[in-house]
C-alpha positions in Angstrom: 112.6 243.6 -271.8 112.7 243.2 -268.1 109.3 242.4 -266.5 108.0 244.3 -263.5 108.8 241.6 -260.9 112.4 241.4 -262.1 112.7 245.2 -262.1 111.4 245.3 -258.5 113.8 242.6 -257.4 116.7 244.3 -259.1 115.8 247.7 -257.6 116.2 246.2 -254.1 119.7 244.9 -254.7 122.5 247.4 -254.4 124.7 247.9 -257.5 128.4 247.3 -257.0 131.1 249.8 -257.9 134.5 248.2 -257.6 135.7 246.4 -260.7 138.1 243.9 -259.1 138.5 240.1 -259.1 140.5 237.7 -257.0 143.7 238.1 -259.0 143.6 241.9 -258.9 145.0 244.3 -256.3 144.1 242.6 -252.9 142.9 245.8 -251.4 140.4 246.3 -254.3 139.3 242.7 -254.0 138.6 243.1 -250.3 136.5 246.2 -251.2 134.6 244.3 -253.9 133.9 241.4 -251.4 132.6 243.9 -248.9 130.2 245.2 -251.6 129.2 241.6 -252.5 128.3 240.8 -248.9 126.4 244.0 -248.5 124.4 243.3 -251.7 123.7 239.7 -250.6 122.6 240.7 -247.1 120.2 243.2 -248.6 118.8 240.7 -251.1 118.3 238.1 -248.4 116.6 240.7 -246.1 114.3 241.7 -249.0 113.5 238.1 -249.7 112.7 237.4 -246.1 110.4 240.4 -245.8 108.6 239.3 -249.0 108.3 235.7 -247.6 110.5 234.4 -250.4 113.6 233.1 -248.5 115.2 230.5 -250.8 118.9 230.2 -250.3 121.9 230.4 -247.9 125.4 231.2 -249.1 128.8 231.6 -247.6 132.3 231.7 -248.9 135.8 230.6 -248.0 138.1 233.2 -246.3 139.4 234.5 -249.6 135.9 234.9 -251.2 136.9 232.8 -254.1 134.8 229.7 -253.4 131.1 229.9 -252.5 128.8 227.2 -251.2 125.4 226.8 -249.5 121.9 225.6 -250.1 118.9 226.6 -252.1 115.4 225.3 -252.0 112.2 225.2 -254.0 108.8 224.6 -252.3 106.1 222.8 -254.2 102.9 221.2 -252.9 104.1 222.2 -249.4 107.3 220.1 -249.8 110.7 221.7 -249.5 113.2 220.4 -252.1 116.7 221.4 -250.9 119.9 221.4 -253.0 123.6 222.0 -252.3 125.0 224.8 -254.5 128.6 225.8 -255.2 130.6 228.0 -257.4 134.1 229.5 -257.8 134.7 233.1 -258.6 136.3 233.2 -262.1 139.8 234.6 -262.5 138.3 237.3 -264.8 135.5 238.2 -262.4 133.6 240.5 -262.5 133.8 240.6 -266.3 132.9 236.9 -266.3 129.8 235.7 -264.3 130.2 232.8 -261.9 129.0 229.4 -263.0 126.6 228.2 -260.3 126.4 224.4 -259.8 124.0 222.1 -258.2 126.1 218.9 -258.4 123.4 216.5 -257.3 121.3 217.4 -260.3 124.1 216.8 -262.8 122.8 214.9 -265.8 119.1 215.3 -264.8 118.2 218.1 -267.2 119.4 219.3 -270.6 119.6 222.8 -269.1 122.8 221.9 -267.2 126.4 221.5 -268.1 128.9 218.9 -266.8 129.4 219.0 -263.1 125.9 220.3 -262.4 126.5 223.8 -263.7 123.2 225.4 -264.5 122.7 226.8 -268.0 122.6 230.6 -268.0 124.0 231.3 -271.4 121.0 232.6 -273.3 119.3 234.8 -270.8 121.6 235.8 -267.9 125.1 236.1 -269.4 124.2 238.8 -271.9 122.5 240.8 -269.1 125.6 240.3 -266.9 128.0 241.5 -269.6 126.0 244.7 -270.1 126.2 245.4 -266.3 129.9 244.9 -265.5 130.9 245.7 -262.7 127.5 246.7 -261.3 126.2 243.1 -261.0 127.6 240.7 -258.4 126.7 237.4 -256.7 123.3 238.6 -255.4 122.4 239.5 -259.0 123.6 236.1 -260.2 121.3 234.5 -257.6 118.3 236.7 -258.4 118.6 236.7 -262.2 120.3 233.3 -262.7 119.7 230.7 -260.1 116.3 231.9 -259.0 114.6 231.8 -262.4 116.4 228.6 -263.3 115.0 226.8 -260.1 111.5 228.2 -260.7 111.4 226.7 -264.2 113.5 223.6 -264.0 112.7 222.1 -260.6 108.9 221.8 -261.1 109.6 220.2 -264.5 112.0 217.7 -262.9 109.5 216.9 -260.1 106.7 216.4 -262.7 108.9 213.9 -264.6 109.9 212.1 -261.4 113.6 213.0 -261.9 113.6 214.9 -258.6 111.8 213.3 -255.7 111.2 214.7 -252.2 113.7 213.6 -249.6 112.6 213.6 -246.0 115.2 215.5 -243.9 117.0 213.3 -241.4 117.3 214.5 -237.8 120.8 215.3 -236.8 
């Protein structure tokens, strides 16, 4: 079952239509990337409107490598992390594996290389919604809930500590 908050979040993210990955017809992949960016832009706009802005994401020119930052605010402190992932060759049938490399080895809910564990909850949902789900959905239903559960626990255990931002 999907709770009401998740349902509301999902309803604000456009569903994608093009079933194409980086190794498919280049014209279809460009169309898919356009849909991905539109969905991401809408999701970020919705988050900002709701006062829940929590990530920035960009890609390489081909749309096959994504990177950015995500953050979690607790006790008025902003914990910021670098995120990265590659689009799988079998995308969109296979969900991307989002990594937070600096947290590698700090929790059991993570695979080697800092890839967050999404196996039990997110991946079955993704497989039922191919090709409608995209990167924005992976952020909303994968990384967002993972951060909300894991980061406070790591802070409580002292595994993650607040780092003062250095002025550039």
